[in-house]
C-alpha positions as CSV (number, residue, x, y, z in Angstrom):
1,M,-0.2,0.3,-0.1
2,C,2.5,2.3,0.9
3,N,3.8,2.1,-2.8
4,D,0.7,2.8,-4.5
5,A,1.2,6.1,-2.1
6,A,4.5,7.2,-3.6
7,V,3.4,6.3,-6.9
8,S,0.2,8.2,-6.1
9,L,2.4,11.0,-5.0
10,D,4.8,11.4,-7.8
11,N,1.3,11.6,-9.5
12,A,0.3,14.6,-8.2
13,V,3.5,16.2,-8.6
14,W,4.0,15.7,-12.0
15,M,0.4,16.8,-12.7
16,L,1.1,20.1,-11.1
17,T,4.2,20.5,-12.7
18,A,2.2,20.1,-15.9
19,L,-0.3,23.0,-14.5
20,A,2.7,24.9,-13.6
21,A,4.1,24.9,-17.0
22,V,0.8,26.2,-18.0
23,V,0.6,28.7,-16.1
24,V,4.0,30.0,-17.2
25,L,3.2,29.6,-21.1
26,L,-0.7,31.6,-20.1
27,T,1.7,34.4,-18.5
28,R,3.6,34.7,-21.7
29,M,0.6,34.6,-24.7
30,R,-1.8,37.3,-22.3
31,L,0.6,39.8,-21.7
32,S,3.1,39.4,-24.6
33,S,1.8,42.2,-26.0
34,E,2.0,45.7,-24.5
35,H,-0.5,46.8,-26.6
36,G,-3.3,43.7,-26.2
37,Q,-2.8,44.5,-21.9
38,S,-5.8,46.1,-20.4
39,G,-5.6,49.8,-19.3
40,H,-3.6,50.2,-15.9
41,A,-2.0,47.1,-15.7
42,V,0.5,47.4,-18.2
43,V,3.1,44.8,-18.1
44,P,6.2,45.7,-19.5
45,L,7.8,43.2,-21.9
46,A,11.3,42.7,-20.1
47,V,9.2,41.6,-16.8
48,V,7.2,39.3,-19.4
49,N,10.4,37.8,-20.3
50,A,11.8,37.3,-16.8
51,H,9.1,35.8,-16.1
52,T,9.1,33.3,-18.7
53,L,12.9,32.2,-18.7
54,I,12.7,32.0,-14.9
55,G,9.4,29.9,-15.2
56,V,11.2,27.3,-18.1
57,V,14.4,27.7,-15.9
58,A,12.4,26.5,-13.4
59,L,10.3,23.5,-15.2
60,A,14.2,22.5,-16.2
61,V,15.7,22.0,-13.2
62,W,12.2,20.8,-11.7
63,I,11.9,17.8,-14.1
64,Y,15.9,17.2,-13.8
65,Y,15.8,16.6,-9.7
66,L,11.9,14.6,-10.5
67,T,14.1,12.4,-13.0
68,S,16.8,11.7,-10.7
69,P,16.4,13.0,-7.4
70,S,19.3,15.1,-5.4
71,G,18.9,17.2,-2.6
72,G,20.9,20.1,-4.0
73,V,19.2,20.2,-7.4
74,G,16.0,19.4,-5.7
75,A,17.1,23.0,-3.4
76,V,18.0,24.9,-6.5
77,A,15.0,23.8,-8.3
78,L,12.8,25.0,-5.1
79,V,15.0,28.2,-4.9
80,V,13.9,28.7,-8.7
81,W,10.3,28.1,-8.4
82,W,10.0,30.3,-5.6
83,L,12.0,32.9,-7.6
84,E,9.2,32.5,-10.3
85,V,6.3,33.0,-7.6
86,L,7.4,36.1,-6.3
87,L,7.2,37.8,-10.1
88,G,4.4,35.6,-11.0
89,I,2.2,37.3,-7.5
90,L,4.2,40.7,-8.3
91,I,3.1,40.4,-11.8
92,L,-1.1,39.8,-10.2
93,A,-0.2,42.8,-7.9
94,R,-0.2,45.7,-11.1
95,W,-4.1,44.6,-11.9
96,F,-4.1,45.9,-7.9
97,A,-2.7,48.9,-8.2
98,R,-5.0,52.2,-8.2
99,P,-4.6,53.6,-11.7
100,G,-3.2,57.1,-12.3
101,K,-4.6,60.3,-12.9
102,H,-3.9,60.2,-16.9
103,A,-4.3,56.0,-17.0
104,A,-6.1,54.5,-19.5
105,D,-9.3,53.0,-18.6
106,T,-9.3,49.2,-18.2
107,T,-10.7,47.3,-20.8
108,G,-12.1,44.0,-21.4
109,D,-9.6,41.2,-22.1
110,S,-10.0,37.8,-24.3
111,W,-9.9,35.4,-21.7
112,A,-11.5,36.6,-18.8
113,E,-12.9,40.1,-17.7
114,G,-10.2,41.7,-14.8
115,P,-7.4,39.4,-12.9
116,S,-9.7,36.2,-12.0
117,L,-7.7,33.9,-14.7
118,S,-4.1,35.2,-13.2
119,I,-5.6,35.1,-10.0
120,L,-6.7,31.5,-10.2
121,G,-3.6,30.7,-11.9
122,H,-0.8,32.1,-9.6
123,V,-2.5,31.1,-6.4
124,G,-2.1,27.9,-7.1
125,M,0.7,28.4,-8.2
126,L,1.9,29.6,-5.2
127,L,-0.2,26.3,-3.8
128,G,1.7,24.2,-5.6
129,I,5.4,25.4,-5.1
130,G,4.3,25.0,-1.4
131,F,3.3,21.1,-1.9
132,F,7.1,21.0,-3.7
133,T,8.7,22.6,-1.2
134,W,7.0,19.7,1.3
135,V,8.1,17.5,-1.5
136,V,11.8,18.5,-1.2
137,L,12.0,19.0,2.3
138,A,10.6,15.4,3.2
139,D,12.3,14.1,0.7
140,R,9.4,12.1,-1.1
141,I,10.1,11.7,-4.3
142,A,10.8,7.8,-5.4
143,G,14.1,7.2,-6.8
């Protein structure tokens, strides 16, 4: 029975890894054009590029850790993941910043009205990386 639990945990980690990749990809797709962003919540392209780059590095290091578990690699992966989460939350916080006096009005969004999709993705990412942290610190990956 313990072996089945380890397999289920490994499957959950791989599923959350795929969802994390989706969040990085959708953030990139949604914010890659400063002209396509809505109103006062414009995120500079350099920040979007940093989010994408850190996300891809986090995914690569994390997948390497999952395929050949090593405490050191897991720790590096967690540091990069937490940087990604922090950057994502900072991007998300721009939605809640008060617009300046001369800021353009917030316009409709093709995927969702307002920041709902981003909130779902980035809060989910925060919870998922918290789970990844537990997985690494508790050494729960079957090796």
